[in-house]
N, C-alpha and C positions, 0 to 999 in steps of 0.2 A: 795658466798661460800656455803650457805645452799643448793642451787640448785645442786651444784657440789656434795655435800655429799649425797643428795637424789639420784642422778643419780648413784653414786658409790654403794650405798646400794641396789638399785633396780637391778643393774647389778649382784651383788653378789647373790641375790636371784635367779637369772636365772640359777645359777650353783647348786642349792640345788636339791637333789634327794629325791624323796618320797620312802617309804618302798617298794611300788609296783615297782618302777623303779629299785631299787636295786635288787629285786627278779627277775625281767625280765632280767636284765643284767647278773646276776649270772646264770640263766637258759640258756641263749644264749651263755655262755662261753663253755658249754658242747655239745650243739647241735644247728643246724640251724632249725628254726621253722617258721611257718606262724603265723600271729596274732591270728587266730582261735585256733591253737594248743597251743599257749602260754596261751590264755584265759582258755582253758580247763584244762591244767596242773596246773595252779595257782588258778583256781576257781574264775576268774575275768570276768567281762563282756568284750566282744570283743571291745566295744566302748572305755572302759577305757584303755584297752591294746593298742589300736591304738593311743590314746591320749598320753600315756606314751612313746610309741615307737617314736612318733613325737619329743618329748622332747629329748630323747636319741639320735636320729638322729641329731638334731640341735647341741647338745653338741659334737657330733662326737664319741660317745661311741659305737654305733652299726652301721652296714651297712645293706643295703638291696639289694637283687638281684631279678630282674624281671624274672619270670619263666612262662613257658607255658606248662602245663601238662594236657591238656584237659580243663584247666581253666587258666586264666591269673591272676597272683597275685605276691606277694612278699614273699620271704623267708628272714628272718632276722638272723644275726649272730653278736655276740659281738666282738669288737676288743680286742686283747690281752691286759691284764692290763697295761703293760708297754707302749704300743702304745696309749691306751686310755688316760693314764696320760700325755703323751707328747702332745696329742691333746688339752687336757684341759689346760695345762700350757701355750701352745702357744696362745690359745684364751685369757687367762688371761693377758698375756704379751701385746697382742694387745690392750686390753681394758685399761690397765694401761697406755700405751703410749698415747692413746686417751684422757684419763682423765688428764694426765700430760699436754698435749697441752692446754686443756681447763683451767686448773689451771693457767698455765702461762699467759693466756689472762687476767684472773681475777686479778692475783697478781701482 
């Protein structure tokens, strides 16, 4: 049972957003930007922005589009708040079902 609770706790930590991630998501609600543009607007390093964007992509809060404008790269945009919330709730429901299956095996 301890292992199950540890797993559950670790999964929940994956949904936590840092202050930087919240700022990036909020910025992308208003405009589509590259990682470099985000870094410049928020005063963060591009490496940190890319790391935060990766987490936001994994959670389904932002999307990216490949562009070719003399350079090849990605432009990011935030999903609308309602859509983002639906994605998060759906992911949480999947995880809960998975944990319930494991719990049933143990109990």
